[in-house]
C-alpha positions in Angstrom: 233.0 165.0 5.2 229.7 164.1 6.6 226.5 164.5 5.5 223.1 164.5 6.8 220.5 162.8 4.7 218.6 164.8 1.9 219.5 167.7 1.4 220.5 169.5 4.9 224.0 169.6 5.9 226.0 169.9 9.0 228.5 172.3 9.4 230.9 171.1 6.5 232.8 173.5 4.4 234.9 173.6 1.3 238.2 175.3 1.2 239.0 177.8 -1.2 242.6 178.1 -2.8 244.4 181.1 -3.5 248.1 180.6 -5.0 249.2 177.3 -4.1 252.8 177.7 -2.9 253.1 181.4 -2.4 251.3 181.4 1.2 254.2 183.2 2.4 253.6 186.3 0.0 249.7 186.3 0.3 250.1 189.7 2.3 252.1 191.1 -0.5 249.9 189.6 -3.3 246.6 191.1 -1.8 247.9 194.4 -2.6 247.5 194.2 -6.7 244.1 192.4 -5.9 243.1 195.3 -3.7 244.2 197.5 -6.3 242.1 195.9 -9.2 238.9 195.5 -6.9 239.1 199.2 -5.8 239.5 200.3 -9.8 236.3 198.2 -10.8 234.3 199.5 -7.8 234.8 202.9 -7.9 235.1 203.0 -11.9 232.1 201.3 -12.6 229.9 203.3 -9.4 231.3 206.8 -11.4 229.9 205.4 -14.3 226.5 204.6 -13.0 226.4 207.7 -11.3 227.9 210.0 -14.3 225.0 208.7 -16.4 222.3 208.5 -13.9 223.0 212.5 -13.1 223.6 213.7 -16.4 220.6 214.0 -19.2 222.6 214.7 -22.2 223.9 210.6 -21.5 220.3 209.6 -21.5 221.0 207.8 -24.5 220.6 204.3 -25.3 224.3 203.3 -25.9 225.3 204.9 -22.2 221.9 203.2 -20.7 223.2 200.0 -21.9 226.6 200.9 -20.5 225.1 201.9 -16.9 223.5 198.6 -16.8 226.7 196.6 -18.0 228.8 198.7 -15.3 226.0 197.9 -12.9 226.2 194.4 -13.6 230.1 194.3 -13.1 230.2 196.1 -9.5 227.7 193.3 -8.4 230.1 190.6 -9.7 233.3 192.5 -8.1 231.3 192.7 -4.8 230.6 188.8 -5.3 234.0 187.6 -5.7 235.8 190.2 -3.4 234.8 189.2 0.1 236.3 185.6 -0.4 239.3 186.5 -2.4 240.6 189.2 -0.2 239.8 187.2 2.9 242.3 184.5 1.6 244.8 186.9 0.5 244.9 189.0 3.6 243.8 186.7 6.6 244.6 183.3 4.9 241.0 182.3 5.7 240.1 179.6 2.9 236.6 178.2 4.5 233.3 178.7 3.0 230.1 176.9 4.3 228.3 175.2 1.7 225.5 177.5 2.1 227.4 180.4 1.6 229.1 179.0 -1.6 225.7 177.6 -3.3 224.7 181.4 -2.9 227.8 182.7 -4.0 227.5 180.4 -7.2 224.4 181.3 -8.0 225.2 185.1 -7.9 228.3 184.7 -10.2 226.5 182.7 -12.8 223.6 184.9 -12.9 225.3 188.1 -13.0 227.8 186.8 -15.7 224.9 185.5 -17.5 223.2 189.1 -17.1 226.3 190.8 -18.5 226.2 188.1 -21.4 222.8 189.3 -22.2 223.6 192.9 -21.8 226.9 192.6 -24.4 224.5 190.7 -26.8 221.8 193.7 -26.6 224.8 196.4 -27.0 225.5 194.6 -30.0 222.2 195.1 -31.6 222.2 198.7 -30.3 225.2 199.2 -32.6 223.5 197.3 -35.5 220.9 199.7 -35.3 222.9 202.7 -34.6 224.8 202.1 -38.1 222.3 200.4 -40.1 219.1 202.5 -39.4 220.7 205.9 -37.7 217.5 207.4 -38.5 215.1 205.3 -36.4 217.6 204.6 -33.7 216.1 206.4 -31.1 212.4 205.5 -32.1 213.3 202.0 -31.6 215.3 201.9 -28.6 212.7 203.9 -26.5 213.4 204.4 -22.6 210.3 201.8 -22.0 211.8 199.5 -24.3 215.2 199.6 -22.6 213.7 199.0 -19.1 211.7 195.8 -20.6 215.2 194.7 -21.8 216.8 195.2 -18.5 214.1 193.4 -16.8 214.4 190.7 -19.6 218.3 190.1 -18.8 217.8 189.9 -15.0 214.9 187.5 -15.4 217.0 185.8 -17.9 220.0 185.5 -15.5 218.1 184.3 -12.5 215.4 181.9 -14.0 218.1 180.1 -15.9 221.1 179.8 -12.9 218.6 179.5 -10.1 218.9 175.4 -10.4 222.3 175.1 -10.1 222.4 175.6 -6.1 219.1 173.7 -6.2 220.5 170.9 -7.9 223.8 170.9 -5.7 222.0 171.1 -2.5 220.7 167.4 -3.5 224.1 166.2 -3.1 226.0 164.5 0.0 229.8 165.8 -0.5 232.4 163.2 0.6 235.1 163.7 -1.5 238.1 166.0 -1.5 236.9 169.5 -0.5 239.5 171.8 -1.8 238.4 174.1 -4.7 240.8 175.4 -7.2 239.8 179.1 -7.2 238.9 181.7 -4.6 235.3 181.4 -5.3 232.8 178.9 -5.9 231.4 178.0 -9.6 229.2 175.0 -10.6 231.1 173.0 -12.5 233.8 172.7 -9.9 231.6 172.1 -6.8 229.5 169.6 -8.7 232.9 167.2 -8.9 233.1 167.5 -4.9 229.7 165.4 -4.9 229.6 161.5 -3.8 226.4 161.1 -5.8 226.0 160.6 -9.8 225.8 164.4 -11.4 224.8 163.4 -14.9 221.9 165.2 -14.5 223.7 168.6 -13.3 226.4 168.0 -15.9 224.2 167.8 -18.8 221.9 170.7 -17.4 225.2 172.8 -16.9 226.3 172.2 -20.5 222.9 172.9 -21.8 222.5 176.0 -19.7 225.8 177.6 -21.2 224.8 176.6 -24.5 221.8 178.6 -24.1 223.1 181.4 -22.6 226.9 182.4 -23.0 227.1 180.2 -26.3 223.8 181.5 -28.1 224.6 185.1 -26.9 228.3 184.5 -28.4 226.9 183.4 -31.4 224.3 186.3 -31.8 226.8 188.7 -31.2 229.3 187.3 -34.0 226.2 187.5 -36.4 225.2 190.8 -35.2 228.9 191.9 -36.0 229.2 190.3 -39.6 226.2 192.4 -40.4 227.6 195.5 -39.2 230.7 194.6 -41.3 228.8 194.2 -44.1 226.5 197.4 -43.6 230.0 199.4 -42.9 231.8 197.9 -46.1 229.1 199.4 -47.9 229.8 202.9 -47.1 232.0 204.6 -49.5 233.7 207.5 -47.5 236.8 205.9 -45.8 236.2 208.5 -43.1 232.9 207.5 -42.3 233.7 203.9 -42.4 236.1 204.0 -39.7 233.9 206.3 -38.0 231.6 203.3 -37.5 233.6 201.1 -36.9 235.4 203.3 -34.2 231.9 203.2 -32.2 232.1 199.6 -31.7 235.7 199.0 -30.3 234.6 199.3 -26.9 231.7 196.9 -27.2 234.6 194.3 -28.7 236.9 194.9 -26.0 234.3 194.0 -23.4 233.0 191.1 -25.3 236.8 189.7 -25.7 237.3 190.0 -22.1 234.3 188.0 -21.0 234.2 185.5 -23.5 237.7 184.6 -23.9 238.7 183.3 -20.4 235.0 182.1 -20.2 235.8 179.8 -23.0 239.1 178.8 -21.8 237.9 177.8 -18.0 235.0 176.2 -19.5 236.8 173.9 -21.7 239.6 172.9 -18.9 236.9 172.3 -16.2 234.7 170.0 -18.7 237.3 168.2 -21.2 240.4 168.1 -19.3 241.3 165.3 -17.3 244.7 166.4 -15.5 244.3 170.2 -16.0 247.3 172.3 -14.8 246.0 174.2 -11.3 248.2 177.2 -12.3 246.6 177.9 -15.5 242.8 176.9 -13.7 243.9 179.7 -10.9 245.0 182.2 -13.6 242.1 181.6 -16.1 239.7 181.8 -13.1 241.2 185.3 -11.7 240.9 186.7 -15.4 237.5 185.5 -15.8 236.1 187.3 -12.8 238.5 190.1 -12.7 239.3 191.6 -15.8 235.8 192.2 -17.1 234.6 194.6 -14.3 238.2 195.9 -14.5 238.8 196.8 -17.8 235.0 198.0 -19.1 234.9 201.0 -17.2 238.6 202.0 -18.3 238.0 201.1 -22.0 234.7 203.1 -22.0 236.1 206.2 -20.2 238.8 206.2 -22.8 236.7 205.9 -25.7 234.0 207.7 -25.1 234.9 211.7 -25.3 231.4 212.4 -23.5 231.7 210.0 -21.0 235.2 211.3 -20.1 234.3 215.0 -20.4 231.7 214.1 -17.6 234.0 212.1 -15.6 236.7 215.0 -15.7 234.3 217.7 -14.6 233.2 216.0 -12.4 236.7 215.9 -10.6 237.6 219.4 -11.7 234.3 221.3 -10.5 
């Protein structure tokens, strides 16, 4: 690949990867991917719509859930175009600018989702430890400011990614491992010194997803300590049951994220198949599972969704 001096590029492209060696069944593979994206988009859209149109659900827990669903909706749309284009049309090319834009949205939306999961853990902590002051602490105005802080955090902290990447010339093999662009992988395509990018990316990840996961863990330590002090077993189980959906959402986001981060940064000869599978799980599983888990676990939300279809 040839590059023009500075940060301007000609029509260079990266080549995205679907599942190597399975090109002859891409059309069949597109069916489950289409179904997963359909469930993610429809499910999260329904959650946002139901919570917005039902005043009885305008409680902190459900407002946080609608924010999470909106973020998952954006994440699904961001990756859907390139992924389905590969499996339906076998079109792998993506321009550098489009790649930089996609990785910015992927990383910023993931950061926003991580921030929301942290706020949702604090929500559960307040609801369990101080239920009488729950509504007075998490007022609508404070929730709006929290949402704005999450969005600004994701945008400000992840915006340097495409800016730093745009400075480089890309003269190495231009084949990416995934069907979408992420910073850690695009960075390795540069023929320049990427030490600054590598250090910044690691510090950024530690200060966002790393810090969030630590604070979520500490909040659950405090939740568990509070729950264990409850004398009634029934009340103890009821309190823990309110956290199940949130724990599923946390695991769905962080487990594949940790796996793919460790592989990209520390593995010298990572298995392409493992990277590909973790890559799809990382961005497809949270938007797919969150609306399903919350709809199943929340009686109020489930009742509103059923009434929407029945009426």
